[in-house]
N, C-alpha and C positions, 0 to 999 in steps of 0.2 A: 739073872738069880734073880727067881720069878717071886720074894718075898714082901712082904708091905712094905716094912721098913727097913734102909737098910745102912748101917752109919761104915767111910769108910778114910781110913785115919791111918793108916799107913803108906809103906813104901813098893810101887810094883815095877820093875826093873826087866823088862823084854827087847835089849836094846841087839844093835848087829855087831859080828866080831870085829874086831881091832883090823884083822886082813881084809875083811869082806862079807856082805851079807846086810840085809834089810830087817830095818824095828819093825815088832813085832806088832800082837791085835789085843788090847784087853779093854775088855767089860766088864763094869762095874753098874750093874741096871737095879730096879731094884720093879715092883707090881705097883706099886703108890708112889713112895717118898724115898731119896738116897740123898744123905746126906755128906760133901765131900770136902774133906781138911785133907785128907791126903796126897800122894804124889805119882805120879807113875812118869817113865823113861822109856822108851821105848825109841828111842834116836839110832843112828845107824852114818857110822864113820864113813864106810864107801860103799854104802849102800840108798839106798830108799827109806826115807823114816815112817816108821810105820801109824799105828792111831789107836787113841782111846775112845773107848763109846760109852756114852751116859745114857742113862734112859727111863729117867720116871715120869709119871703123871704129868707135874709142874714144874718149869725151873723157875727161878732167881737168881740171879748173878748179881752179888752182893759183895761189898769192901765187910768184910766180918770180924770181929774182935783178932786184935795182933796176938795173943793170948791164944786164940785157937788155933794159931799156926806156927804161932813159938813153941809152947806147949802142949802138942798133943794128946799126950796118956792123960792130963788132967783137964781135958774138953769135956764140958757139960754139949751132951748132944743135945742140939735143938728140931722139932718138929716142923718147923716154916708156917704151921696151921695150913697142913696138907699139901704144902709146895717144899719144895727140894731144895736147897742151898746149897749155892758153889761159888768159892769168893774168889773176885777176881782175879788174886794175885796164883791160886793157881792155875788158874784161864794158863794164865801167862806162862808160870813154871813149866806146864806141858806141852808149850808149842816152842821153851826149848830146846824140843828134845823131836816131837814127834807131830802128827795131824792130832786136832782135836776133834769130834764132833758131839755136839750134848742134843740129846734125840729124848721130846718131849710128848709122849702122849697125845698132851693141847692146848697145852702156854709156854711160850717162854719170853722172861721178862729182861731186862740188861737194866739195873735200878744205879749199879755205878760203873765209873769210865774202868773199858779192859786198856790196859798198858801196856805197851811196845814192849817195857822193860821194867821189873820188879825188884825189890831186895825180900827175904822172907823172915826180917824182923827179931832174926835171932844173932844171939851175940858169940864170936863177932856174925856177921850177915853176909849175905850170899848174893850177887846179884844175878836175873836171870832171866834173858833177852832172847825173845820170840822168834821164832827164823825165818828165811826168805822162802824156804820150802812145807814149812809148818800150816795147813790150812785149817782154819775155824769155819767148820760148820756147825751153824745152830737150825736144827728141822725139830718143826712143830705140825701136829697133828691138826692147828686148830690156829693160833695166832701169834705173832715174833713181835713184841715191841722194846724199839731201844730207847729211852728213859729219856725225856727232857734236857738233863745237870747231866748226863752220862752219854758216853758213846764207844766205840771200840776205835781202837790208832794202834796197829800190829804193822808184825812186818810182812807175813804172809796176806798167800788171798783168801778172801771173807764170801763165804755161800751161805744164802738166807734161804728157809726154805719155808712156808708158810701151806696150810691144806695138804700137808703133806699123803700124797695119794698110799702112801705104806698104813698107815693110822685107820685104826679098827673105831667103831662108833661105839655111844653107848649099850648100844643093846649086847651086842656080842665082845664090846671090848672096853679099851677105854678113853678112847678120845670122846668129848662131851660137844653138841652141838652146837653150832653159828659159825659165822664167815669165820671164815680162813685168812686175816688182814694181815699187811705187814704195815707194820708204821714208823717210821724212820724219824723219833724225837732230837733223839744225838748223835753227831756228824760222826760218820763212821769211813775211815783212813787205811789202807792197804797202801804201804808204803813202798812194796817192793811186785806187789801182785795187784791182779785185778778184782771187785767186786760183782756179787752176781745176787740179785734180790727175786726169786720167785714164786711169788703164789699160785699153787696149782690147780688143775681141776677135779674135785674129786665129789664129782655131778653122779657118777660111775657106783661109788661107796651105798652098803649098805646101814641102815639105824632107822628107820623108818623116822625121818623128819625130812621137813623141807630145808634143801639147799641152798646157802646164798653164798655166789661169787664173793672168792678172795679180793680186794684189793687191793692197791701199795697206794702207800704218802709219802712222800723225801720232803720231810719240813725242815729237814739238814742235810750240812755238805757231802756230799760222795766223793770222797780220792783214792784216785787209781795210780799207781805210779808208771805212766805211761802205759799201759795197757788197757785192757776195757772193762767198762763200769755196763752191765747187762740187767736192763729190768724187764721181766716176764709177768704178765695178769692174764696167764691162760683164761680166767671164764671172766673178768673183771676191769675195773678201769687203773688208769695211773693219772695220778697228779703229783705235779711236781713243784713247790716250791720255797728250794734251796739250790746253792750252786753246785752243779759238775761239772769235774775239773781230774786234774792230774795233780799227784805229790812231785814236788821237784821233777816236773818233766810234763811235756802236751801229753796231755790223755789222747793216746791213738783212735778208741773207737766207743761212742755209746751206740747201746742196742736198746729200743724200747718195742717192746712186742706185748700186744691184747689179742687174745685168740691164739687157737696153735689150728692150722689147716687140717681138714675134716676129722676136727677130734673138739674142740669145742668154740662156744660163742663169748669173743671179748668185746669189749664195752670203748669208750673213749679215750684218748691220751689229752690232758688238759695243764698247760701251765699256767702258775697264778701265780708264779714270784721265783725269781733266781735266775742264772743263765748258765747255759750248756756249752763249754770250754772245749771243743774238740777237736782232730783230726777232721774225723767221720764222725756220723749221721744217719742213724738207719731207724727210723718208727714206721709201724707198720699194723694197722685195726684189719682185725679178721674177721666178720662173723655174718651168719646169713640170718639174724632176727637184727633189722636196722629199729632200733627205736628212736624218734627224731628228738633232738633238745634242740628245740626252736629253728628242724627243719637242719639240725647239722649232723644228726645222723651218728653213726663212730665214728666222731670226729677227731683229728688231729689238729691241738691249736698249740704251739709253738711260739708264744709273739712276745719274750721278755729280751729281748737284744740280745743275742744270743753270737756267740763268736766259733763256727762251727767253715772248716775250707768245704769237706765234698760233704751233700745230701743227698737224702735217698727217702722219700715220702710216700706211704702205698695206705688206700684205704681197700681192702679185697674180701670178697667174699668164701668161705672155707674150702675152694676147689683151687684158688689163688686166680678167680675173673675180677673185675673192677667193682670196684660195690660203692653205692651214695653216701657217701662221710665227706663234710666238707675237709679241707687243709686250708692252714696257713702257718705258713713258717716268715720270721724276723730276724734278720742279722745285722749283726750292726758292723760289718765287713763286705764282704762279697760275697759268692757263693760259686761252686762248681755243682752243678746235677752228677749224680756219679750212682757207681751199684746198679740197682733194680731203679733207677730214675723213681717220678711222680707219675702216681697211678690214680684214679677215682671216677668212677662216674657221676660227678658231681664236680664242683668247683673248686679251683685251689686258686692260694695268692701268695706270692714271694716279694716280701721287703726289704731291702741289703740298702748297705748306704755304699756300695763298689758295683764293682764291673758281676755278672750274674751269667755263667758260660756250662755248656755241657758236656762231658766226655762221648766222643763219639762211639754212635752205638747203642747211648744209656736216650731213653726219649721220655718225654711229656705228653699224659695218654690223662686229659681230661675234658669234663663237659665245659668247663669256662678256665680258661688262665688270667689271672690277674697278677703285673709284675708293677712295684713303685721301686725303684731305684735311683740314686745318685750318679749313678755309675754307666758305661754299657751296657747293654744284652745283647748276645750271641747266641741263641738257640737256635743253629741251620740244619740238627741234624734228619734226610725227609722223612724219620720214622716218627717222628710228631706226630697228634693228632688232639687237636681241640677244636669244637664248634665256635666256640667266642672266643676273644680276646681282644685284652686292654694294657694298656702299658703307660706308666708316668714316667720321664726320665729328666726331670727341672731337676736342677739346681741352681746355685746362686754366682756358679764362677764359667756356666754354660754346660746345654744338655750332652745325656749322653745320647749316644749313638744304636740304634735300634737293627738287630739283624733276626727276621722271625720268618721257619721253613715248617711248613703243613704239610704230610703227605694227602690230601686230598684239599678240599672249600673249607673254607672258614670266613666269621663275623668278625669287622669290628666293631664292638657292639662294649655292653659296659658287664664287668667279674663282680658277681655280691660274694662274699665268702662274710657274710656277717652271723653272729652266735647270739640273736637274743636274749636265751640264760644265762649268758655268761659275760661277766667282766672282760672285755677288749677292749684294744683299738680299735676306729671304723676299720672295715677293709672292703671298702668298695674301690675301685676302676673302675673307669669312663673314658672309651675310647683310645688316642694315642698320642703324645706328648714326645719330642723327641728333638737331635738336631737329625740326622741322617737314617733315614725309614728305607730299610728294605723288607716288603716282603714275597714272599714266593708259595706259591701251592703246585705242589709237584704234579698233584695226579687233580686233575680240576673238577671232578664230578666226586662226589658223596652223597648217595640217594639216602643212605640212613640218616645221614643229617640235614638232607634236605638243601644240599648247597651244590652250588654249579658257576666254581670260581670264588672269588674272595671279596666278598659285598659290604660295604661301610651300612650300616642298619639302622635306620629312625626307630626312633618308638621305645616306649618300655618305663620308661622313667618320669616322673613326674615333677613339679617345684617342689623346691625343699630338700632333692635330694642328696645326702651328705657321701661327701666321694671324694677317691685320694687318702691319700694315708703320708704325706710328709707335714711334720710338723712348719705350720707358717704359711704356708701355700695351699692348706686345705680351704676346699669350695663349696659351694650351696649351689646346684640349680637354680636358675632364675627364670622368671616367666618366661624371658626373650632370647634363654638360653639356646643352640640348637641340639638338635638331638644327641642322643653320641656315640653313632658311628665317626666321628668326627675326628679327622688325622688333624694335626698342627705341631708343621715342621719346619724350625730355624736351617735345615739346610736343602737336602734333596731327597724327595721319595722317588721311590720307586718299584712299581707295583707288579708283578708273574704273573701271569694264568697259563700252565700249560695242560696236556692232555696227551701223553705219550699215543693214547688207542685213537685219538680221532684227528682227521685232516685240520690242516692250522685252520683258525677263522671259524672254526666246530662251535656251537652255541654251547658248547657245554664248558666251553673256557672260558665265559664270558668277568668284566668286570662293572660290579653293579654299585652306581652311589644310585644312594635312595636321596627322593625330596626332602631336602629339609637339613640333610647332612653337610658339613662344609669341611672343602680338603684345604688346607694352604700349605706351599713350602717359602720356605724365604722368609718366616717371619722373624720379627725383635726374637733375640735371645729369650725372653720373658714366657712366653704362652703363655700371659695371666689368668686369664678369664672366658677361653672360647671366644675367643673377639674378633667380626667381622672385620675388624679394620687391619691390617696389612703395613707395618712400619715405613716402610719406603717405594717409591714408586716401581722398584726393581722386585720382582719376581722371583720367585726360584722357579725350578724344575721340577714339575712330575711325569714322568713317563711310565 
């Protein structure tokens, strides 16, 4: 109803029939303001619940005076200073029978807590429980803010959309200019469903003002009951400062995406606090415009001791090809590389406190791959393709075993994923330290990478270079330390370079040990300081 101000105080029922049928559609809209004190019932006993749609300029969701709910006939009509007020209990009551979409032309703010169960304040009182199948959608033309002391805790799925593509701008509509952000300062919980946050790209919309990409900031916990949390900033950045986890069950999947292929340029994914606890994590940045942050580009930094089983991390351009974005991931346990694997044309570092593996057919593609963990590493897929490789598998009870396979030649060198302009743990790895070490180059020739086999490379760093990531055994390169291509093993070292297209003994299948580089097997378990001294007279074996 396109009027300037509308007040809704009554009751509307569009329920499905007792024997069958879906709930109906109800719209209580206004060109500017709408004050909601009434109730809508759009449920369906034997069908799909209906939808209640509300569409003013600004929406503020608050807990209003009890009298406004209990005595509807005597309510004073509040204008809200140009903002439409919706009572939190009316939201829950609506969700007890149907889905609810709150759509504002400009902004939506959750001021007070939206709970999964409320009473109406009448005598006798009635309790209303939000239903598992009822979706709460907050859809704003510009911003959505979930307030600091307030959050959302309901049974059904939660969908939050900012920078709504359908919004019109000030020159021809009601959406005001400005960045379309989502800011979560209050905890969001779906007790039975999924949580979805999307900041859309409205760069193609009209209005005659400069478009500012919308960002998503998660400053309070997100929980979904065993399902999925998806956060997408189509043309902006994602910042995580709080936990993402399941509600009364393990969260299945977390999806983090900036940019949408062939549509819009995204930015970085940056974890400044909190942890991700889930079965799977998929993080992707997509952009054709790489604006370096201390050389990081459209980076992925997830460094807060997460606990995820399967990971997929990708920095891509809008065509889906690898892009120059640094990747860093830290897990408090072991991890498996799954899904779409790890892809970037820059460096990637994985830190863990357990075994690191990969699903068959899933590959790692990167300029450099650095690994630091206290467990074993088995990355043996023949499709892996890196130029530089480094790994530190030391731990206090015995070093981990390393098995790494590359599609063509690679360097044992150092890998640096340092992000100078953001606060994070040192992310530089140098050479290889492990128990048994097995390195294999499937095809020893990589003309594009300038590789002809496996090379232990000298040079590239100077004294004072900080490296490794593990607390208590971090090291600093000194003036007498060897160059970064060293291998230190407390067990056996096996290096194989093959070229199926060349005859045995081909120059292309060479193994290079550059001057000043050290290769040791059978060392003491400590592998403590790039030491030239072997602990015993019985050395290990290099084949």
